[in-house]
N, CA, C and O of each residue as an XYZ file, in Angstrom:
240
protein
N       1.008     -0.718     -0.355
C      -0.110     -0.335      0.323
C       0.717      1.317     -0.135
O       1.848      0.942      0.171
N       0.916      2.646     -0.575
C       1.494      3.405     -1.220
C       0.736      4.574     -0.372
O      -0.482      4.736     -0.300
N       2.012      5.543      0.407
C       0.998      6.470      0.986
C       0.690      7.485     -0.155
O       1.261      7.526     -1.244
N      -0.256      8.252      0.257
C      -0.488      9.317     -0.920
C      -0.521     10.524      0.000
O      -1.503     10.408      0.732
N       0.053     11.468      0.220
C       0.221     13.003      0.607
C      -0.367     13.994     -0.097
O       0.079     14.602     -1.069
N      -1.583     14.135      0.562
C      -2.179     15.678     -0.140
C      -2.167     16.967      0.668
O      -2.597     17.158      1.806
N      -1.654     17.700     -0.066
C      -1.394     19.109      0.784
C      -2.412     20.000      1.193
O      -3.599     20.161      0.909
N      -1.735     20.435      1.811
C      -3.179     21.043      3.018
C      -3.740     22.712      2.373
O      -3.351     23.880      2.391
N      -5.171     21.692      1.701
C      -5.568     23.006      1.309
C      -7.453     22.819      1.750
O      -8.242     21.909      1.497
N      -7.653     24.350      2.613
C      -8.705     24.217      3.252
C      -9.441     25.459      2.835
O      -9.054     26.617      2.682
N     -11.049     24.671      2.643
C     -11.377     25.354      1.882
C     -12.368     26.543      2.870
O     -12.194     26.871      4.044
N     -13.521     27.045      1.808
C     -14.211     28.256      3.316
C     -15.109     26.757      4.151
O     -14.974     26.863      5.370
N     -15.760     25.751      3.842
C     -16.649     24.843      4.849
C     -15.436     24.113      5.884
O     -15.705     23.705      7.014
N     -14.150     24.042      5.301
C     -13.664     23.660      6.618
C     -13.022     25.144      7.552
O     -12.230     25.179      8.494
N     -13.415     25.753      7.159
C     -12.497     27.390      8.262
C     -13.778     26.923      8.979
O     -13.722     26.064      9.859
N     -14.747     27.403      8.655
C     -16.679     27.366      8.804
C     -16.250     26.434     10.431
O     -16.228     26.988     11.529
N     -15.920     24.809     10.168
C     -16.610     23.808     10.799
C     -14.927     24.289     11.732
O     -15.192     25.130     12.591
N     -14.059     24.086     11.716
C     -13.037     25.016     12.217
C     -13.058     26.027     13.790
O     -13.111     25.986     15.019
N     -12.969     26.899     12.571
C     -14.633     27.742     13.642
C     -15.596     27.358     14.935
O     -15.603     27.988     15.993
N     -16.277     26.382     14.684
C     -17.369     26.541     15.409
C     -16.715     25.492     16.236
O     -16.688     25.697     17.449
N     -16.145     24.320     15.736
C     -15.071     23.589     16.851
C     -14.665     24.656     17.721
O     -15.506     24.797     18.608
N     -13.884     25.318     17.800
C     -13.228     26.478     18.443
C     -13.936     26.538     19.073
O     -13.916     25.748     20.017
N     -14.827     27.335     18.983
C     -15.936     28.136     19.357
C     -16.630     27.242     20.718
O     -16.619     27.656     21.877
N     -17.318     25.717     20.184
C     -17.672     24.757     21.109
C     -16.806     24.444     22.357
O     -17.221     24.275     23.503
N     -15.513     24.398     21.912
C     -14.420     24.077     23.159
C     -14.104     24.798     24.151
O     -13.894     24.548     25.338
N     -14.091     25.927     23.398
C     -13.405     27.842     24.418
C     -14.946     28.185     24.462
O     -14.907     29.016     25.369
N     -15.581     28.151     24.290
C     -17.037     29.303     24.198
C     -16.711     30.382     24.194
O     -15.559     30.814     24.229
N     -18.225     31.269     24.129
C     -17.823     32.621     23.596
C     -17.166     33.996     24.666
O     -17.012     35.185     24.383
N     -16.893     33.271     25.910
C     -16.446     34.751     26.382
C     -14.620     33.831     26.546
O     -13.955     34.247     27.494
N     -14.258     33.221     26.071
C     -13.292     32.471     26.488
C     -12.447     33.215     25.110
O     -11.352     33.762     25.236
N     -13.185     33.109     23.818
C     -12.284     33.447     22.582
C     -11.860     34.828     22.790
O     -10.744     35.041     22.316
N     -12.330     35.685     23.272
C     -11.637     36.899     23.204
C     -10.124     37.314     24.337
O      -9.411     38.294     24.123
N      -9.970     36.640     25.136
C      -8.982     36.707     26.129
C      -7.921     36.076     25.468
O      -6.757     36.351     25.760
N      -8.327     34.923     24.253
C      -7.418     34.155     23.428
C      -6.696     35.346     22.313
O      -5.508     35.668     22.319
N      -7.480     35.738     21.632
C      -7.012     36.563     21.156
C      -6.732     37.150     21.469
O      -5.753     37.310     20.740
N      -6.678     38.124     22.356
C      -6.265     38.930     22.814
C      -4.427     38.863     23.242
O      -3.481     39.609     22.988
N      -4.589     37.433     24.077
C      -3.163     37.184     24.573
C      -2.370     36.717     22.881
O      -1.310     37.287     22.624
N      -2.813     35.923     22.056
C      -2.515     35.853     20.856
C      -1.701     37.441     20.230
O      -0.546     37.779     19.970
N      -2.649     37.896     20.204
C      -2.304     39.276     19.562
C      -0.912     39.851     20.234
O      -0.025     40.426     19.603
N      -0.908     39.495     22.055
C       0.641     40.191     22.398
C       1.580     39.321     22.253
O       2.733     39.745     22.177
N       1.383     38.200     22.196
C       2.254     37.231     22.039
C       3.236     38.117     20.458
O       4.276     38.775     20.478
N       2.306     37.726     19.243
C       2.900     38.402     17.936
C       3.435     39.576     18.264
O       4.582     39.752     17.853
N       2.776     40.730     19.100
C       3.241     41.710     18.884
C       4.643     41.701     19.832
O       5.302     42.696     19.533
N       5.151     41.087     20.631
C       6.235     40.859     21.324
C       7.179     40.061     20.463
O       8.153     40.732     20.123
N       7.176     39.246     20.166
C       7.806     38.628     18.829
C       7.961     39.727     17.918
O       9.135     39.498     17.626
N       7.744     40.480     17.422
C       7.589     41.525     16.428
C       8.834     42.087     17.353
O       9.959     42.048     16.856
N       8.667     42.590     18.638
C       9.614     43.780     18.786
C      10.801     43.047     18.972
O      11.827     43.639     18.636
N      10.933     41.800     19.466
C      11.883     40.937     19.800
C      12.837     40.796     18.437
O      13.998     41.203     18.485
N      12.256     40.158     17.134
C      12.800     40.305     16.142
C      13.328     42.152     15.496
O      14.229     42.582     14.776
N      12.387     42.647     16.114
C      13.570     43.956     15.569
C      14.709     43.931     16.476
O      15.857     44.065     16.052
N      14.468     43.783     17.560
C      15.861     43.760     18.705
C      16.745     43.325     18.398
O      17.718     43.817     18.970
N      17.048     42.299     17.474
C      17.643     41.502     17.246
C      18.128     42.072     15.919
O      19.344     42.187     15.768
N      17.250     42.464     14.884
C      18.527     43.049     13.873
C      19.406     44.550     13.821
O      20.208     44.983     12.993
N      18.820     45.171     15.211
C      19.228     46.098     14.778
C      20.400     45.651     15.430
O      21.437     45.964     14.845
N      20.560     44.840     16.745
C      21.871     44.184     17.190
C      22.474     44.019     16.040
O      23.075     45.051     15.740
N      22.576     43.279     15.345
C      22.963     42.789     14.036
C      23.499     43.527     13.070
O      24.317     43.035     12.293
N      23.069     44.938     12.986
C      23.241     45.857     12.291
C      24.266     47.148     13.133
O      24.869     48.041     12.539
N      24.250     46.984     14.276
C      25.163     47.043     14.820
C      26.202     46.992     15.000
O      27.042     47.828     15.334
N      26.232     45.736     14.735
C      27.916     45.023     14.989
C      28.310     44.503     14.064
O      29.211     43.670     14.175
N      27.527     44.962     12.313
C      28.584     44.816     10.986
C      29.131     46.484     10.885
O      29.940     46.817     10.019
């Protein structure tokens, strides 16, 4: 039996199902808290990457 690897192609209905699953798992009140945490994490990552690039430029 050969394995067939299908590329990850998610259509609009799959996104709807994923969204409903997340809503059912976490509930409506937790989702804004999760998104706020995710946003602050991304912001912190961007700031750290900017700081690292500045340090690299200063060394050169």
